[in-house]
N, C-alpha and C positions, 0 to 999 in steps of 0.2 A: 178258658180265656176268650173264646169266640163270643160266648154269651155276654161276658163283661164288656167286650168291645161294642157289641150291638147296642147294649144299654147306653153306653157313653155316647155313641154316635147319635142316637135318638135324642138324648139329653142336650147335646150340643146344637142340634138344629133349632132349639128354642132361642138360641142367642143370635141367629141369623136374621137379617132384615128380610121380610117377605119378598120373594122374587129374586133374591141375591143368588149369584152363582156359588155353589159349594165346591169344596175340594177336600177330600179325605186323604190325609197324609199319615202314614205309619212311620214314626221315628223308631228305627230298629237297630239293635246291635249289628255290627257288620256281618257276622256269620249268619244272620237271619234275613239278610236282604233279599234272598231268593225265595222266601216264603210266599206261597200263592195266596196272599191276603185278598187279592181281587176276586178269587174264587170262593171266598167264604160266603155263607148264606147271608142274605140281607137281614133276616130276622128269624125268630123261632117258628113263625108261621108263614114264612116266605123264603123258599129255597133259591130264589133268583140270585145269581152271583152278584156280590156287592159292586164289583167293577163293571157290571152291565147296567147299573142304575145310576151310579155316581162316578165322577172322576176319582180314581184311586192311584196314588203314587206312594213310593217309599223314599225315605231319607235315612242317611246314616246318622245315628244318634251322636256319634263322636264329633260330627261336623257342627254341633251346636256351639262350639267355642267362638268367642267374640271375634278373634282374629280371622278365623275361617269365614265367618259371616261377612266380614268386611271385604275379603277377597271375592267372595261369591257375589256380593252386591255390585262391585265394580264390573265383574264379568257380565252380569245381567244388564247393566246400563249400556254396555256395548252391544249386547244381543238385541236390545229393544229397537234398534234402528234397522233390523234385518227382516225382510219379508219371508225368509226361510233360513234353515240352518244347513250346515254341511257336516256329514258324518265322518269322524275319524275312525276308519274301520280297523278293528282288531280281529283279524282272521283267526280261525280255530287253530292254525298252526303256531300262533304265538311267536313269530320269528322276529318281531321288532324288539329291540332292547328296551326294557321298561324305563330306563333313564331317558332315552330319546322320546319315548311316548310322553313322559312328563313335560319335556321341553316343547313338544309339538302342541300339547294341550294348552300350555301357557302362552305360547307365542304365535300360534297359527290362528287362522280365522275360523277354525272348526269349533262349533259351540256344543258339540255332542260327541260322545264316545259310544260306538256301537260294537257289540260283541257277538261273534258267531257261535261261541261256546259259552256254557254257563259258568258262573263264578266257581263252581265245584271242580272245574277242569284244572288239573295241576299245571298244565302248560300255559294257561292264561291267567291263573290266579294272581301272579305278581302284577300283571297288566291291569287287572281289575282293581287291586289295592292301590296301584299308582293313580288310576283314574279317579278313585274316590278321594284320595288325599291331595291331588293336584291343586285345588279341587275342580273337577269338571262339573259345570252346572247341571248337565243332563247326561245320564248314562242309560242306554237301552240294551236289553238282551232278551233272549228267549229261554225260558226254563226247559224247553225240550230242544235245545240247539244241538250242535255237534256232540256226539257221545263223549262224555268226560273220560271214558276209558279208552277211546280211540286215539291213542297217543301219537300215532304216525300220520294223522290226517293233515294234508297240506292245503286244505281249503279248495278242493276241486269244484267244478261247476255243479256237480250233483250232490254236493254236501248240503245238508239242511241249514247249516250255519251260514253258508255263502248265499243261499236263496233268501234267508231272512235278511241279511245285510243289503242285498239288492232291493228287496221290497221296502226296507227301511229308508234307503236312499230316496226312493220315489215319494215317500210320505213326508219326510222332513224338509225336502227341498221346496215344498209348496206351502209349508206351514210355519208361521212365526213361532219361535220357541215357546213363547208365553201361552200359545194355544194348544200345545202338545197334550196336556192332560185331557182336554175335551176331544181332541182328535183320536186319542187312544181309547177313550170311552166309546166312540162310534165304532172303532175297529173291534173292540171287545164284543160289542153287541152283534156285529156281523159274524164274528168268529164263533160266537155261541150258537148261531143258527146254521152254521155251515161245517161240514166235516173237513178236516185238514186245512183250515184257513191258516195262513202264515202267521197271523197275530194271535192265535188262540192262547198261547202261554207267554205273551209279551209282558215284560217287566220294565217299569219306568221309574227310574230314580230321577226325580225332578225337584230341584232345590233352589227356590228363589226366596231369600231371607225377607224381602219386602212384602211377601204375601203371607208370611207366618208370624204369628204372635210370639213375642218374647216369652220363652217357656217359664220365666220367673215373674212375668208381669201380671199374669192373670191365673186364677184358679181353673178356668175353663180348659186352657190348653194342657195343663198338667194332668187333667183327668180324661182327656179325650183326644183321639187322633184327628179331629176336625179342626182345621184352622181357617 
């Protein structure tokens, strides 16, 4: 699969205007959203992580529905006026009722859901599903967050998930949501050069329908993760 993706990415670059900003988006089934696609090799003769060369995001394939794209477009029109975003923190303890989380994401000014635990964690899996289907325009988590098996973690100060959310707060408060893929690219480059950098396994679900080609409109998008 990796070799196929590498070929499709190279092919898609032929369709970009020279000098244009690129964005590589993997439209994945929901159970695959935690895949470390940003760590895949750039090419067969270049083992540089893909996410250290290009902005790489994931999207939920099921959110390609027209009605969901309409809701997301409206959300992004509101986000465009902001110089930064606010994180709705979902701690690894998962104490918030998922129904209240949905309401908060729909009605509050938070444009981003941040998770201290991975989507694999049973205690926060319902919250992740809720964030995806709300739909939240941006969701960020770490693939090495709070241990999914550590069921009794209450999100203390020494929890890696809490440390991740604290660092994430500082990042998104200073970055317009539209710039997050590029900001995360810079973070991944630094994390690749440093041991134990907080963003080494950061995963970014970033879904702006205005930036993605209609999957049925062109042959390019159906064959490539580059939009």
